[in-house]
N, C-alpha and C positions, 0 to 999 in steps of 0.2 A: 504494500500500500504506500502510495506517495503521500508525503506530508509537506505542508508549507506553513510557515509561521509569519504572522504580521505583527510587527512591534510598533507601538505608538508611544512616543515620549512627549510629555507635556511639561514645559518649563513654566513655572508660576512665579509671580511677583510676591512681595510680602503679604499681600491681601488675597492670595490664592487665585488671582486673575491670570489666565493664560497669556504668556508673552510670546511663546513659540510652541508650535506643534510640529513634531518631526515624526516621520514614519519610514519604515523599511520592511522589505519582504524577502524571505529566503528564496522565493520562487521568481524573483525579478532578475533581469539581466544586469540592472544597475544595483550595485551593492551599497551605494551611498545612502545616507539618510536624506529623505526628501522633505522640504519644508511645505507646510500648508498653513493657511490663515484661518480655516474653519473646517469642521468635520461633523458628521452625523453618523452615529453607529446605532443600528437597531438590531436586536437579537430577539428571537422568539423563544419564550419559555413554554415548552410543551406541557410541563406539569401544571403550571398555574394558568395556562392559556392567555398569556398577555405578553406585551412587548416590554423589553428593557432597553432603555435608550441612553445614549451619551451624546449631547450636543454641546460642542465647544467652539469658541472662536477667540482669536487673539484680540487684545485691546486695540490693535491698530488695523483691524479688518475694516476696510472702507464700506460705508453703507451701500454704495452702488454695486460693489462686488458681492455684498451679502444678498441683495435683491437678485442678482444674476445667479448666485449659488442656489438660492431657493427655487428659482425658476427651473434651472437645469436639473436639480434634484427631483422636482415634481415630474418633469419630462421623463427622466430615466426610471423613476418609479413606475410610470405607465408602461415603459418598455419591459421592465421586469415582471410586472403584473400580467401583461399580455403573454409573455413566454411561460409564466407559471400556471396560468389559468385558461388561456385562450379566449378570455372575455373581451371580444373586440368592441362591443357596443359601449361598455362602461369606460373603456380606455379612450374611445372617441370623445366621450363626455369629459374625461380628464384633460384631454388635449384642448378641448374648447375652453375649459377653465384656465388652462395654462396660457392660452392666447389672451384671455381676459386679464389674467394676473399680469402678464407682460405689458399689456396696454396700460393698465392702471399704475404700474410701477415705472413706466417710461423705459422699459427694457427693449433695446434694439435686438430683434431676433433674426435679422438678416446678416449673415456672415459674422 
């Protein structure tokens, strides 16, 4: 059985606010730590039938990039949901909402 490990390192200031988020993967061609300004991690707890989440962002994460991050996360959640369930109709609804979200947030989705 093949195994891969993902390591996330969060550097905090004196008030426990993230200053840096670094990640690396044993299954990556690049063995260096990669910097990130924001992350969302969701895990499904089968025993309790609920999600466990970690949402972090650094104190210097720009608001415009946070808006884009949320937009792209919603979009890719639709991709994942479609692959996992085959539910095309609801994914189309989510895509419609993503377009509305982008419009309201002033996010340029072209290129």
